[in-house]
N, C-alpha and C positions, 0 to 999 in steps of 0.2 A: 735190577736197576734201582738206584736209590730213590726214595719217595720225594726228597727235596727237588730232584731233577724233574720229576713228573709235574710238580706243582708250579714250575716256572712258566712264564709266557713262552710261546713258541720261538720268538726271536732270541730270547735268552737261552733256551735249550740249544738253538743253533750255535750261539756263541760258545757255550760250554763244550759242545761236541766238536766244534771246529778247533778249539784250543787243544783238546785232548788228542784228536787225530793229527794235528800239526806237530805236537810233541812226538808222537809215534813216528811220523814221517821223518822228522829231523833226526831222531835217534837211529833209525834204520839207515838213513842216508849217510850219516857221519860214520857209523860203524862199517857199512859196506865199502865206502870210499877209502877208509883207513886200511881195510883188509885187501883191497883190490890192487895189490902190488906183487911183483915177482910171480912165482908159480901159482900162488893163490889167485892173483888177478887173472892169470891166464885161464885157470879153471873156472872162475866166475864168468868170464867173457865167453866161455865155451858152452854155457847153459843155452839150450835151444830156445829161440823165441817162440817156437811152436807150443811151448809149455804154457804161455800166457793165456791163449784162448781157452784151453781146457780148464785152467783155474778160474777164469772169468765165467765160464758156463756153470761151474759148480757153485760159485758165489751167487750168480743170478738165480739159480734154482733154490738155494737156501732163502734168499730174499723173497722170492715169489711165494714159497710156502709160509714164511712168517707173515708176510703182508696179507695173504689170503686169510690166515687165522685172525689177525688183528682186525681187519675190516669186517670179517664175519662176526666177530664178537661185538663190534661196534653196532652193526646192524641189528643183532639180536637184542642188545640193550635198548636201542631206539624203539624196536617193536614192542618190547616188554613194557616200557614206560607208556607208549601210546595206547596199548591194549588196556593197561590198568586205568589210565585216564578215561578212556572211552567207557569202560565198564562202570566206573564210579559216576560218570556223567549220566549214564543210563539209569542208575539207581536214583539220582537226584530227580530226574524227570519222571520216573515211574512212581516216585513217592507222592506225587500230586493225586494219585488215585486212592491213597490211603486216608483214613480219618486224620483230622488236623493234628491231634496230639501225637499219633504214631508217626506221621510224616515229619513233624518238627523234631521228634527224638531221632529219627533215622538220619535226617540231614545233619543234626549235631554230631552224630557218631561218624558220619562220612567226613565232616569237617575236621574232627579230632584225628581220624585216621590219616588224612592227608598231612595235617600238621605234624603228627608223629613221624611220618615218612620223611618230611623235609628236615625236621629238627634232629631226629635221632638216626634214622636209617641211612640217609644220604652221607652224613659224615663217616659213619661206619663203613659204608660201601667204598668211599674214597680211599679208606685205609685198608680195604680188603679184609675187614673184620666183621662184616655182617653175617649173621647166622640164621639158618632156617629154624633153629630151636626157639627163637623169639616169636611169641604168638602175637599177631596183630589184634589186640584185644578189642579196640573199637569196631573193627571190621567184622570180627566174629560175633560181637554183640548185636551189630546191625543185622547180620544174617539170621541170628536167632530171633530177632524181632520180626523179621519178615516171615519166618517159618511159624512163629506163634500167632501171627495175625489171623483172625477168623474172617474170611471174605464173605461179604453179604450180597454181592452182585456179580454178574458175569465179567464185568470190567475189572473188578477187584480180584477175581480168580485168575484172570489173565495177567494182571499186574503182579500178583504174588509169584506166579510161575516165572515170569520174566525177571523179577527181582532175584529169585534164587539163582537163576542162570547167570545174571550179571555179577552177583557176589562170587560165584564159583570162578567166573572169568577173572575177576579182580584178584582173587587169591592165587590163581594159577600164574597170572602175570607178575604178581609180587614175588612169588617163588622163583620165577624165571629170572627176574632182574637181580635178585640176591645171588643166584647161582652164577650168572654171567659176571657179576661184580668181582668175583674171585679170579677171573681170567686174566692172564698176563703172560708175557714172554719170559720163561724161566731162565735161571742163570746159565744152565747148560746150553740153551739156544743162543744166548748172548755171547757166551764164550766161543761157541762154534762160529758164529758170524764174524766176530772181531778177530778171532784167531785166524780164520781163513783170509780176512782182509790183510792181516799182518804178513801171512805167507805170500800173498800176491804182491805186496810191496817189496818184500825181500827178493822175489823172483824178478820184478822189474828192475830193482837196483842191480842185480847180478847181470841181467841181459844188457843193460846200458852202462855197466861199470866202466867201459872204455871211454865214455863221453859224459862227463859230470853234468853238463848242462842238459843234455837230453834225458839223463836219468832223473834229474830234478823235475823237469817238465812232465815226464811221463808219470812219475810218482805223484806229483801235484794234481794232475788230472784225475788219476784214479782215486786219490784221497778225497777229492771234491765229490765224486760219486758216492763214496762211502759215507761222507758227512750227510749228504742228502738222504740217503737210505736210512741212516741211523736216526736222524731227526724225525723223519716220517714215522718210524716205528715207535720211538720214545713218546712222541706227542700223542699217539693213539694206542699205546701199549695196554693201558688199563681203561676200560670203557667208561668208568665213572670218575676218573681222576684227571686233574689238569684242566686247562682252558678249553680243550676240545672234548672233554668228557660230557656224558649226558647229564643234564640238569633237571631239577624237578619242576621246571616251568609249566609243562603240560598238566601236571597234577594240580599246581596252584591255580591254574586257569579254571578248573572245575569245582573249586571250593564253593559250596553253597553259602550264601550270605544271609539267608533267612531260614 
């Protein structure tokens, strides 16, 4: 699915999808009604109505599988961002146990890491171009700073251990969100979904070809369901893209100011 469509607000996605499906319905209706004459018309009207429930079930199964994958990816993206923000917040809080100079340096590195994630990683993830090969230099330097620190009290020993664990959690969460950012409904799945919708519309047109008004009403009702399903999937197809995609707000909330 085109990137420009994902970037539109949901109402505009609905307008574009509605226009495209309406054109499809109009084309199928006009062709079917033109062909529904003579022997061809008799053959089309002989198509069993029992075919429609079977096609509908297959379409519903495909929608269910796609929706489960899309919503699952969205939940994974939300969890990854939340875990990363929680880990970095823990680093900021634990840094209070370190000497002033070390704590100041660590907070500055956390601030730089979050800023890099917002300014560089998020735009790349929206385009599904983020790569695990890119090293989060500020986060790695902050982790090295925690490991190089020589604790002088039991509190600092505990703080160092918790800091190392928090940095590992932040790195794992970052890897997870980058991996999830590449998730999307591929072209084959879109082709299968829309192709089956077209087959269903053709079947409806054949079954109701003897009555043009009933054919138009039935096709319109089914098309409305297809529009709703398609808009739902497009709006959340890519976890970090569009107006319903995950934003870096949680990370920005934990930016240390001192």
